[in-house]
N, C-alpha and C positions, 0 to 999 in steps of 0.2 A: 935737305935729301942729298946723299951721296949723287955721285955725278954717276954712278952705276945705276942707279932708284932713278934719278931721270932719265937716262937711255931709253932703261926700260919702260920709264911711263911713256917715252916719245915713241916707242916700238907700239905700243898697244896704240895708239894715237895712228901711227902709219900703217898698219894693218887694221888698223877700221875703216879707214879713208877707200881703202882696197874692196871693201866687201859690197856682194849685190846678188842679186836673187838670182840661183843655180850654179855662182861662183865655192863652192867646199873647199876647194884650193884654199882660196882666202880666207873665208870661217876656219877652217883648221890652223892659216897662220894665226888670225888671232885667238886663236883658244892657247894657241905656245904662248904669244906674247902675254896673254893674260895671266898666265902658269906662273912667267919669270917679270911678272911686271907689277903694278900697284895700281888701285883704281882710285878717288876719292868719294866716298862714302857718304849721302845726303842724311843726318839725324833727322828727323821728326819728331823725334826725343830727346831729352839728359843733353849731357858732353861727352867727349868722348873718354872712354875708358870707366865712364859712370857707371857699376850697377843694372839699373833705370834707363841707358842709353837702347834708343828702338832707332832703326831704319829707316827709312819712308818705304811705301809701298804701294803699286801700283798691279792693274789686271788687264792681259792682253790674252784673249781666245781661252778666256779660262783658267789662267796661268799665271801663276804671281811672280813678279818681278817687286826686287830691292833698287831704285833709280840711286846712279852713280855718274863720274865725270870723271874723265880722264887725264889731267890735269888743271892749276891753278886756273890757265886761259878762260878753259871751258868753265869752272865753276864759276869763273867771275861773270862769262856771257850766261851760263845759267838764271843767273839773279835771285839765287838760292841766298835765304836770309838767315840760315839756322845752322847748330852747328852742323859740322863734318868731322870723318876722321879718316886719315890715310891709310892703309891699309894693302897689308900684300895680295895680292890675286888670288891665291892658294889658299892664303887661310881663307876671305870670303868665302871659297869654293868649301871649302873645309864645313865653313858655318851654318851654312844655307842647304846646299841642297841633303842633307837630312829632314831636314821640316819644307821640303820641293818647295825652295824658295829658289828663282833664277836672278840673275842681274841683268840691269838695262842699261846700258852705256848711253850716256850723251843724249834723252831725251828730248832736251830745249833745242840738239843739231838740226838744221834745214834735213826735212825726212824721216824724223821721228830718234834719230840714233837706231840703234842697233842690239836685241834680244837675245841672252843667253840662257835656254831656258835650264834647270835640274840636273838635266841628267846630262849635258855638257858639261855641269859645274860636277857633278859626281866623275866625269872621266877625266876630267881638271886635278880633282883631289885624290884619287887612287893611280893616276897615272894615264895620261893621252894614248901612249901604243902600248895598252892594256886591251883597252875595252876598241866597236867598232865604230867610225864612224858615221854620224846618225846625221841626216834619218835614214832610219833602218825600213828595209821592205821585209817584211816576214811572211813566209807562209808555210804549206806543206810543202815538204822535198816534195819533187816533181822525178826526181832519180831513183830508179831501183840499185836498191842495194841488197840482195837478198841474204850473201854471204855475212857481211857484214853483221846486218840484224841479228840471222840465226847464230852467230858468234859471242855478238855484245851479250844476246839473252841469256844464252848457253852461260858466261860466266859471270852476269849477273846473277845469275840462280845460287851461283855457289859464293856468292860476296854478300851475307846474313846484313850486310851495313846496308845495303838498296832496297828502300820500299819498290819505288818505279822508275819505269825511266820513258822519255818522251822523246821528240825530235822536232825538230824546222829548217828552214830555208832562209838563210840571212844573207840579204843584201845591204853590202855597206853603202853610204852616199860614195865615200872612196875605196879604195882597196876590192879583193877579188871574195864574190859569195862565198857561202863556206855550210856544212852544216852545222848542226848545233843540236847537240844530245843533252838536254836537262835532267838533272841526277836529282832525287829526290829521295833523300838518306833519313835512318831511323836517328844517327845521330852524326854531329860533325868531332867527336874527337879525332884528336891524332891517329892512332892506331886504325878509325873506320875510313879516315879519309885516306888517308897510304894503302887501307886494301882496298879504296875503289882509284884513284891513281895505276894501281897495279893492273888490277882488271882492264881499266882501258886500254892500256901499255897493250895488256895478252890480246884485244880483239883489233887495235887499230890497224894490224896485219892485213884484215881481209877487207881493206878500204882499197879502192884504186888509186894507183899511184899519181899524184899531183892533184887530189881532192880532200879538200884542208877540212878538218874536224876540229871544232870546240867543243866544251863541255860548259853548262851552266849551272847554279845549282838554283835546285828550286827552292829554296829556303831565301836566300837573294830578292826581297823587297822590292828593291831598289833598279834592279836590272831590269832595261825591256825587254828582254830573249824573254825571259824566265817568267816576266808580267805577260803576254802574250801567250806564251805556255799555259802557263795558268788557263787564261781564261778561253783560249781556241782549240786545246788539244786534249786527245786523252793517249794515256799514255801506252805505247806497245807491246811493253814488257811492263806487268802487276804483280806483285808475289802474290799478294792477300787475294787474289785474285784466282792465281793458278792453284797454289799450294793449300791444302787442306790443314782442318784444324789438329794441332798436333803432333804435323811433321819436319817440327824442329827450327823453324825459322822461327823471329818475332814478329807478333802479332798485333794488328794497330788496337789498339783501349777503347774500351767502351765509353761511349758517351749519354 
């Protein structure tokens, strides 16, 4: 391994030692180190690089994890007798999160190591700064924003790509709370997405200064805010509930 690779692996181990219950800052540092570092994935079956190679698996609190270690020293300490492969943390994240698998670092260590669930692997894969730090506390918004919702509803009505809008109040583990607007679109083509972005730009002026607002695609099956919205909220704007047939807007197909 190169010197830079060794240093990155050492950073993973260093930050891992700082993680403790409630230390979300230390956990975020671990995610950053993993995104830039490497791990030693334990193979339950097959050899490194082989088409039939399979990672080990474990389940904790109903979630699946692939066990790994953070250095050759930890590999030796684990007593693992089968094969392993050294993989960039970013590559592991990209490979595992779509199947809703996380990684568990050093499960053999005193205290049982640290698990990184698939939602955080998704943050690593797509960019840690692009998504809020979990765990997220999500609820119905308590703040009253009648002007913004009225403006948003009016603009959405004139944006045919939008089927419906939902809303949630999101409190990240780190960072400021924000209002999330769930966008349910008829299609995600370039022109439709551009039209929706323009609609949000036209509407955002009605938001009180200092209140962060973000959007989430309701079609994103991996986004925790979208998952919460689908399960727990009703649209505050629904084109098909308000527009009469033949009004000129797309209608939902019949099944």
